[in-house]
C-alpha positions, 0 to 999 in steps of 0.5 A: 100795795096794788100790783100792776096788771100784766094784761089790761083790756080796756073797752075792747070792741071786735067787729065783722064788716058784712054786706048787710052791715057791721056785726059787733061780736065783742062789745066794749069789754074791760078786764085785767089779769094780774101777774100769776093769776088765772082768769077764767072766761066762761059762757055759751057758744057765741058769747065772744070768749074765743074772739077776745082771746084771739084779739089778745094774741093778734090772731083774729081771722079777717074780716074780724078786726079790733075796732075800738079800745086797747089791749096793754101787756105790761103797760105797753099797747099791743093791739095796734102793732105791725104784724112782725112786731106782734109775731115777736110778742106771740110766743115770747111774751104770750103763749097760746094753747088751742082746743085742737092740738092738730091745728097747732102742730105741723104733721110734716115735722117731728115735735122736736123740730117744732119745739126747737125752732120755736125756742131758737126763734125767741131765745138766744141759744144754740141748737144743742141748748134748744134741743136740751130745753125741748126735752126738758119741756116734754118731761115737764109736761109729763111725756114719758121717754122724752129723749126718744119721743122728741123725734116722733111725729104728731100722729104718733102721739095720742090726743092727750099727749098731743095736747101736752106737746102743745102746752110745751110749745106754748111754754117754749120761750117762758111767756108771761101770759098764756091764752088757753082756748078750750084746752081740754074740750077735745079730751076725755074726762080723766085726761082733762083733769091731768091737763088742768093739774098740769096747767096749774102746776106749770103756771105756778112753776113758771110764774105765768098768768093765764086767760082760760077760755072754756064753757065748762064751769067745773074746769073754772072752779078747779083752776081759776082765781077769778072768772068773767061770765060773758053773754052776747059779746059783753061781760055779765059778771066778773069776780073771784071764783068762789063769789061767782059760783057760790053767790052768783049775782047776774040772773044769767050766771044764776042760770048757769050755776043752776044748770050744773048737777051737784054731787049728792044733790036730790034734784031730779030736774036741773034748772034751765035757761029758756031761749037761746043766745041772740044772733049777732044780727038780732041783739035786743035793745037794752040788756041782751039777756032781757028776753030770757031773764026771769027777773026782767023789768021795764028798764032792762028792755030800754037801757043797757047796764054798765058793770056795777061794783057789788063787793068784790064782783062787778055785775052788769045788771039793773037789779044792783043799781042804787036808784032801782033799789031805792025805788023798790024800797 
C-alpha cells in the first residue's frame, strides 16, 4: 500500500523579474516528502535550495515569486493562498528552522513570551497551559533549568542554545512538516552533532517530516532518508541516501562525493569539480552542468535532460537515456 505524500512539489518555478529580464532561480522541479520522512536537499551556494524552502513556507522575498507549478500539503494546494491563510498554516502545519537563530528570535522579548505567543496563536489553550507547554518544549530540546531560562532573553543564550530555542519555536504547534534551512551551519562541529541528533529524535517523537536544506553531505548522510542534489535551479539527482552516496549516478553528484575526505583514506589529493556554478544570467544551453562535466557529449550541449528513473533513483543526465545507451553499444 503506497502512502500519500505529506508534501508534494510539482514543476515548481521561482522567478525574479529584473530590469534586464526575468531570472529563473528554481526551474521546474518536482519532489515529494512522505509522512515522517527526512528529505535532504544539497548543492552548492546558488543552487536554489533555500529558495525552494522559502517557496514552500510562503516566505519568498519580493520580487521573487512562484511563477509556475504547485505546492500541495496533504493534498491541498498552498502556493496560491492569501497571505493571512498562509500565515495560519505557517507555524501550525509547517515549522521553520533558519540558519541564524537571531533572525528568528526577537531580542526585545523573553524566549518564554515568544514561545507562549506562538502557542496561543495556533493552539486552543490558556496562558498557564501555554507556559507549561513552552517549558516542556525547552526541556525536550535540551535546555537545562528550563523553568528559569524561559524568562531569559535571546542574548543570554549561547549560539547552540539559541538554535535549540528556535527548534522549540518551530515545534510549538506540533507541525507535520519542518523546513530546516542550514540549521547547523553557524554552529561548531560538536554542537552540530547534538542539533542533528535532536532534530532526528524530535521528528521521531513528534512524527514530523523534514526538508533539510544544507550544503554539508555529512549532515545529510547522518540525518536524511532520501536526498535531492540540486544544481543551477534544477534537481540533478534524487534517491535514497545510501544509493546516492555510495553509487552516485550524475557526474555532478560523483564530483560532490569525490570532494569529501574519507576517514582512513590514503588519498593525498581530493577530487575537485573545475569551474563554478553558472550565474542566473548565464545558464548554458542544454544541461546546465555541461561546461564542468568530465563526461559531456554533443547532446548535453543542446538538449536539457529531464529526470530519468534508474532503479530507486531519478537522475537528470543523458548518460542514462536508453537511446544513448543503444547508440553506444
